[in-house]
C-alpha atoms as an extended CHARMM CRD file, in Angstrom:
* protein
*
       112  EXT
         1         1  MET       CA            131.3180000000     -181.4360000000        8.1690000000  PROA      1               0.0000000000
         2         2  SER       CA            129.2630000000     -178.7810000000        9.9290000000  PROA      2               0.0000000000
         3         3  GLN       CA            132.3150000000     -176.6370000000       10.5600000000  PROA      3               0.0000000000
         4         4  GLY       CA            133.1670000000     -176.6780000000        6.8780000000  PROA      4               0.0000000000
         5         5  LEU       CA            129.6560000000     -175.5560000000        6.0100000000  PROA      5               0.0000000000
         6         6  THR       CA            129.8850000000     -172.7800000000        8.5810000000  PROA      6               0.0000000000
         7         7  LYS       CA            133.0880000000     -171.5860000000        6.9400000000  PROA      7               0.0000000000
         8         8  LEU       CA            131.4340000000     -171.7230000000        3.5190000000  PROA      8               0.0000000000
         9         9  SER       CA            128.5530000000     -169.6250000000        4.8460000000  PROA      9               0.0000000000
        10        10  THR       CA            130.9980000000     -167.0660000000        6.2330000000  PROA      10              0.0000000000
        11        11  ILE       CA            132.8470000000     -166.8930000000        2.9260000000  PROA      11              0.0000000000
        12        12  LEU       CA            129.5690000000     -166.5370000000        1.0340000000  PROA      12              0.0000000000
        13        13  ASP       CA            128.5260000000     -163.6800000000        3.3370000000  PROA      13              0.0000000000
        14        14  LYS       CA            131.7610000000     -161.8690000000        2.5450000000  PROA      14              0.0000000000
        15        15  LEU       CA            131.2650000000     -162.4580000000       -1.1730000000  PROA      15              0.0000000000
        16        16  SER       CA            127.6940000000     -161.1680000000       -0.8940000000  PROA      16              0.0000000000
        17        17  THR       CA            129.0110000000     -158.0040000000        0.7380000000  PROA      17              0.0000000000
        18        18  GLN       CA            131.5040000000     -157.5450000000       -2.1050000000  PROA      18              0.0000000000
        19        19  ALA       CA            128.7350000000     -158.0880000000       -4.6620000000  PROA      19              0.0000000000
        20        20  ALA       CA            126.5690000000     -155.4840000000       -2.9620000000  PROA      20              0.0000000000
        21        21  SER       CA            129.4950000000     -153.0610000000       -3.0450000000  PROA      21              0.0000000000
        22        22  LEU       CA            129.9750000000     -153.6360000000       -6.7690000000  PROA      22              0.0000000000
        23        23  LYS       CA            126.2550000000     -153.2620000000       -7.3740000000  PROA      23              0.0000000000
        24        24  SER       CA            126.2210000000     -149.9180000000       -5.5590000000  PROA      24              0.0000000000
        25        25  SER       CA            129.0960000000     -148.7690000000       -7.7440000000  PROA      25              0.0000000000
        26        26  GLY       CA            126.9730000000     -149.4000000000      -10.8300000000  PROA      26              0.0000000000
        27        27  LYS       CA            128.1270000000     -152.8400000000      -11.9940000000  PROA      27              0.0000000000
        28        28  ASP       CA            125.6370000000     -155.4320000000      -13.2400000000  PROA      28              0.0000000000
        29        29  THR       CA            125.6660000000     -158.1860000000      -10.6160000000  PROA      29              0.0000000000
        30        30  THR       CA            122.7110000000     -160.1770000000      -11.9290000000  PROA      30              0.0000000000
        31        31  THR       CA            124.7730000000     -163.3100000000      -12.5770000000  PROA      31              0.0000000000
        32        32  VAL       CA            126.5840000000     -163.0650000000       -9.2530000000  PROA      32              0.0000000000
        33        33  ASP       CA            123.3020000000     -162.5430000000       -7.3950000000  PROA      33              0.0000000000
        34        34  ALA       CA            121.8260000000     -165.6490000000       -9.0410000000  PROA      34              0.0000000000
        35        35  ASP       CA            124.9420000000     -167.6330000000       -8.1370000000  PROA      35              0.0000000000
        36        36  ILE       CA            124.7460000000     -166.4040000000       -4.5390000000  PROA      36              0.0000000000
        37        37  THR       CA            121.1580000000     -167.6410000000       -4.3320000000  PROA      37              0.0000000000
        38        38  LYS       CA            122.2040000000     -171.0230000000       -5.7470000000  PROA      38              0.0000000000
        39        39  ALA       CA            125.0950000000     -171.2300000000       -3.2640000000  PROA      39              0.0000000000
        40        40  LYS       CA            122.8320000000     -170.4200000000       -0.3160000000  PROA      40              0.0000000000
        41        41  THR       CA            120.4400000000     -173.1450000000       -1.4400000000  PROA      41              0.0000000000
        42        42  ALA       CA            123.3140000000     -175.6260000000       -1.8320000000  PROA      42              0.0000000000
        43        43  ILE       CA            124.6170000000     -174.8080000000        1.6550000000  PROA      43              0.0000000000
        44        44  THR       CA            121.1490000000     -175.2240000000        3.1530000000  PROA      44              0.0000000000
        45        45  THR       CA            120.7560000000     -178.5650000000        1.3850000000  PROA      45              0.0000000000
        46        46  ALA       CA            124.1610000000     -179.7080000000        2.6290000000  PROA      46              0.0000000000
        47        47  GLN       CA            123.3670000000     -178.6220000000        6.1880000000  PROA      47              0.0000000000
        48        48  ALA       CA            120.1430000000     -180.6420000000        6.0640000000  PROA      48              0.0000000000
        49        49  ALA       CA            122.0460000000     -183.6680000000        4.7490000000  PROA      49              0.0000000000
        50        50  VAL       CA            124.6380000000     -183.3700000000        7.5170000000  PROA      50              0.0000000000
        51        51  SER       CA            121.9130000000     -183.0760000000       10.1630000000  PROA      51              0.0000000000
        52        52  ALA       CA            120.1450000000     -186.1240000000        8.7610000000  PROA      52              0.0000000000
        53        53  GLN       CA            123.4120000000     -188.0600000000        8.6560000000  PROA      53              0.0000000000
        54        54  THR       CA            124.2150000000     -187.1000000000       12.2310000000  PROA      54              0.0000000000
        55        55  ALA       CA            120.8990000000     -188.5060000000       13.4080000000  PROA      55              0.0000000000
        56        56  LYS       CA            121.4760000000     -191.8930000000       11.7820000000  PROA      56              0.0000000000
        57        57  GLN       CA            122.7210000000     -194.8930000000       13.6900000000  PROA      57              0.0000000000
        58        58  TYR       CA            124.2640000000     -197.9230000000       12.0990000000  PROA      58              0.0000000000
        59        59  ILE       CA            123.7390000000     -200.9500000000       14.2970000000  PROA      59              0.0000000000
        60        60  PRO       CA            124.2230000000     -204.3460000000       12.6870000000  PROA      60              0.0000000000
        61        61  GLN       CA            121.6460000000     -206.9570000000       13.5740000000  PROA      61              0.0000000000
        62        62  VAL       CA            123.4140000000     -209.9000000000       15.1460000000  PROA      62              0.0000000000
        63        63  THR       CA            121.2050000000     -212.9600000000       15.1330000000  PROA      63              0.0000000000
        64        64  THR       CA            123.6320000000     -215.8270000000       14.5990000000  PROA      64              0.0000000000
        65        65  ASP       CA            127.3440000000     -216.2270000000       14.1770000000  PROA      65              0.0000000000
        66        66  ALA       CA            126.7760000000     -217.5050000000       10.6590000000  PROA      66              0.0000000000
        67        67  THR       CA            125.2170000000     -214.2360000000        9.4580000000  PROA      67              0.0000000000
        68        68  LEU       CA            127.3280000000     -211.8790000000       11.5410000000  PROA      68              0.0000000000
        69        69  ARG       CA            129.8450000000     -211.0550000000        8.8220000000  PROA      69              0.0000000000
        70        70  GLN       CA            127.2150000000     -210.3550000000        6.1790000000  PROA      70              0.0000000000
        71        71  ASN       CA            125.0960000000     -208.2320000000        8.5280000000  PROA      71              0.0000000000
        72        72  VAL       CA            128.0680000000     -206.0960000000        9.5560000000  PROA      72              0.0000000000
        73        73  ALA       CA            129.1630000000     -205.7430000000        5.9320000000  PROA      73              0.0000000000
        74        74  THR       CA            125.6650000000     -204.6660000000        4.8860000000  PROA      74              0.0000000000
        75        75  THR       CA            125.5050000000     -202.0910000000        7.6830000000  PROA      75              0.0000000000
        76        76  PHE       CA            128.9600000000     -200.7760000000        6.8130000000  PROA      76              0.0000000000
        77        77  THR       CA            128.0720000000     -200.5240000000        3.1230000000  PROA      77              0.0000000000
        78        78  GLN       CA            124.9310000000     -198.5600000000        3.9620000000  PROA      78              0.0000000000
        79        79  MET       CA            126.9160000000     -196.1750000000        6.1800000000  PROA      79              0.0000000000
        80        80  LYS       CA            129.5200000000     -195.6880000000        3.4590000000  PROA      80              0.0000000000
        81        81  THR       CA            126.8390000000     -194.9940000000        0.8400000000  PROA      81              0.0000000000
        82        82  ASP       CA            125.1210000000     -192.4670000000        3.1100000000  PROA      82              0.0000000000
        83        83  LEU       CA            128.3940000000     -190.6950000000        3.9150000000  PROA      83              0.0000000000
        84        84  GLU       CA            129.3050000000     -190.4780000000        0.2270000000  PROA      84              0.0000000000
        85        85  ALA       CA            125.9140000000     -188.9390000000       -0.5680000000  PROA      85              0.0000000000
        86        86  THR       CA            126.3550000000     -186.3900000000        2.2240000000  PROA      86              0.0000000000
        87        87  HSD       CA            129.8530000000     -185.5990000000        1.0030000000  PROA      87              0.0000000000
        88        88  LYS       CA            128.5030000000     -184.9590000000       -2.5030000000  PROA      88              0.0000000000
        89        89  THR       CA            126.0640000000     -182.3550000000       -1.1620000000  PROA      89              0.0000000000
        90        90  ILE       CA            128.8900000000     -180.6470000000        0.7140000000  PROA      90              0.0000000000
        91        91  GLN       CA            131.0440000000     -180.6780000000       -2.4150000000  PROA      91              0.0000000000
        92        92  ALA       CA            128.1740000000     -179.1690000000       -4.4150000000  PROA      92              0.0000000000
        93        93  ALA       CA            127.9280000000     -176.3500000000       -1.8610000000  PROA      93              0.0000000000
        94        94  LYS       CA            131.6630000000     -175.7640000000       -2.0500000000  PROA      94              0.0000000000
        95        95  ASP       CA            131.5530000000     -175.6920000000       -5.8470000000  PROA      95              0.0000000000
        96        96  ALA       CA            128.6790000000     -173.2010000000       -5.7550000000  PROA      96              0.0000000000
        97        97  VAL       CA            130.6570000000     -170.8570000000       -3.4940000000  PROA      97              0.0000000000
        98        98  ILE       CA            133.6930000000     -171.1760000000       -5.7770000000  PROA      98              0.0000000000
        99        99  THR       CA            131.4900000000     -170.2300000000       -8.7360000000  PROA      99              0.0000000000
       100       100  VAL       CA            130.3760000000     -167.1010000000       -6.8880000000  PROA      100             0.0000000000
       101       101  ALA       CA            133.9810000000     -166.1790000000       -6.1290000000  PROA      101             0.0000000000
       102       102  LYS       CA            135.0430000000     -166.6820000000       -9.7570000000  PROA      102             0.0000000000
       103       103  ASP       CA            132.1340000000     -164.6680000000      -11.1330000000  PROA      103             0.0000000000
       104       104  LEU       CA            132.7790000000     -161.9070000000       -8.6240000000  PROA      104             0.0000000000
       105       105  ALA       CA            136.4670000000     -161.8220000000       -9.5360000000  PROA      105             0.0000000000
       106       106  THR       CA            135.5900000000     -161.5980000000      -13.2180000000  PROA      106             0.0000000000
       107       107  LEU       CA            133.1140000000     -158.8190000000      -12.5480000000  PROA      107             0.0000000000
       108       108  SER       CA            135.5240000000     -156.8090000000      -10.4530000000  PROA      108             0.0000000000
       109       109  GLY       CA            138.3400000000     -157.3030000000      -12.9530000000  PROA      109             0.0000000000
       110       110  SER       CA            140.5120000000     -159.1950000000      -10.4910000000  PROA      110             0.0000000000
       111       111  THR       CA            142.3280000000     -162.4230000000      -11.3240000000  PROA      111             0.0000000000
       112       112  GLN       CA            142.5800000000     -163.6670000000       -7.7440000000  PROA      112             0.0000000000
């Protein structure tokens, strides 16, 4: 997860450089700049979520054989819920970077 966020940060840096180049050539990059700020915030939020997830431990409490199955299932469900929430923050960061790329392509007149 962290490697994916690092790649997103690298891509966003390249897009920021392209936006700065367009701005220096006289194009209005207000929308792109706002999207870059949103993407940076989304990446930071996702990195915090990944760090928090990494620190978590999921250890089922085993007290008796009778409750073992339910305790393990509860622990697994909690882990799954936490991982899904972390994944959503990563997806939001990815979507934000894609928005920057699309807006930049529109601004530069490219269709790629």
